[in-house]
N, C-alpha and C positions, 0 to 999 in steps of 0.2 A: 527640692525637692533631687537637682543633678548635685549637686554642692562633690567640690572633696571635704573626703576626714579631716576635720575635725576646725572644717571652715562657719561653721557652727556650732551652738551651745545640740552635744546629745539626749538626747529623751530622756535616758535609764529608762532603769527597772522600780516597773507595782506607783508610775505618773502614770499622770491621761491624757500622757501621747500611745501608753500603753494598754492600759487599760480599752480607753477608743478601738487600738489593731486590732487585739486578744479581742472583743464586743461583735465588732465588726466581720472578724477571723471566723468566729466561734458562729454567727448569724450564716454567714456563706455553707460552711457546712450542713448546716441544718437545711435550709432553702436547697440546698444543691442534695441532701439525703430524699431531699423530702422527693422529686422531681424523677430519683433514681432509683428507687427502696428496694421495687418493684419489677424493675426489670430486667428481663432474662440471663443466664450469664453469656451468652453471644452475646449481647446486648450491654451486658458487665466488658463484655472482652475489648470490648472498639470500644468504648468507655480508658479503659485504662491503656490501648494501645495510645490514640491521640493524646490521654493528659500528656502519657509517656514523651511523646514523639515534642508535645510544645513544651515541658521540664526542659527537656532539653534543649529544645531550642532557646526560652528564657536562662540556661545556666551559661552556652556562647556569652549569650550579648550582655550578663552580666559580667563573666571571667575579663569579658574585650574592654565593657566600659569602665568596671573596675583596673586593672590597669593603664588602663587610656589615662583617668583622672588621678588615682594615689599613685602609689612609686612600685616602682619593676626591681624591686628589693630583694625584696617579697615574695616571690614567685611562685613558690611553697604554699601561701596559703592560702593561693586565688584557684589553685586542683582541685578538683572535687574528689577528697579522700576520709571526706570524715564523716560519722555516722549517720551523716541528715541525707546524707552524697547516694546512698546507698539504692534512695527512691531512683536515682535515676536507673540503677544499672539492672535494681527489682523491675524497673519498668518491664525493662529494656528485655530481662527473662522469660518475664512471665506472655510480652505482648510477641516474641518472633525467637526464644525456643521452644523443644518439645523436649516433651518425657521430663529426664529427673529435671533435665534444666529448666527445664520451667515452671519445673516445682519449687525452685529453689527461690525463683524469683515470687511468685505464685505468699510461701511461706513466708515472706519477707513483710513483704504487705499486709500478712494477716496479724504481722504481731509485731516485729520491730518497727513498720512502717508509723504503728498508730502511736506509738511507747514516744518515740522520739519522738516524732510531730505534736504530742499533747504533753511534755516536756521542753518543746520550744513555746509553743503558743503562750505557757504562763513563765518562764525563764529565757528569754531573751539574749540569753549574754553574748554575743557575736555580733546583737545589727543598733540595739537600742542602747549599748555604753557607747555606738562609737558616732554613729545618726542620727537625726534627728526624728521623731514619730516619721511625718511625710518626708524622708525623704525616699528615691525609688530602689535604694537595698533594703532600705528596713521591711519599706514591701514589700519587695519582692518576698523575703523573708518569712514574713509570714504568710503568702501566700502557700509559700512550697511547700510551707509544716503543715498553715490550712488541707492540701490536698493530700500527706503522708497521710494525717485524719482521718480526711473525706473517705479516700479507696478504702484502705481500712477497716472501716468499718462500712463502708460496699461491702468492700467481697466479703468481708465477717454474718455480716447480716441478709447476703444471702447462699450465704456457705457456698457459697463457689466455689470452694473444695473442702472438707470431710479430714479437719486437719487432726493432728494423732502424737503424742508421749514422744515419738521418735523419727516428727520433722527435726524437735533437731537441727538435729544431722545439715539440714537443707540449709539454715537459720547459718546456725555453727558454719559455715562451708566458707558463704558469701562473705560472713561475716571476719572469718579469718581474710583469707582473699584480701580483703580488702586492706585490712592488719598489715599484712604482710607485702604489700606491695608502700604502706602508707610510711611501713618505716624503711621502708627497700628508699622512694621517694628524699626522709627525712637526711633519713644519712647522710648522698647525695649533695644535699642543698646544706647542713649543717655544718661543714668539713668549710 
């Protein structure tokens, strides 16, 4: 459960372990939606805020764990600068932002979050090819991406905001900003 990279055989993709985590994640999303689908917008706002805080704490713990158990030479791989990391930033913007800043977070949670979460759950290319199914990092990955899907479906079903075609600029601004930051970090650490 807490072993270092390479200590045990990785689970792999489309294996029994993958299907077990996949099924557990889908079941958890369905149950969570069942108990929250009829919440008011104010209650959903509180759900977003609480989940964001918990996920940020879990991300910090994951980074500290990964750096202590695995190599420190790939520091850039531990930084949350991946597409799915935008859940953290979008959640913070949605929870603590105002006006257009809040809308950037809301739009990403309702669009990119769902897509990113679904793609990972189906094809978990960052955890299961490296770790056993019931490893802390594999479980964290499925929890994290399951929450991406859950929040996106919850916000869409509640019509948390009214999405319009022109809202793509809010989505693109978050994705573009993170891409620029990731490019800068990659250039610094790849030298």
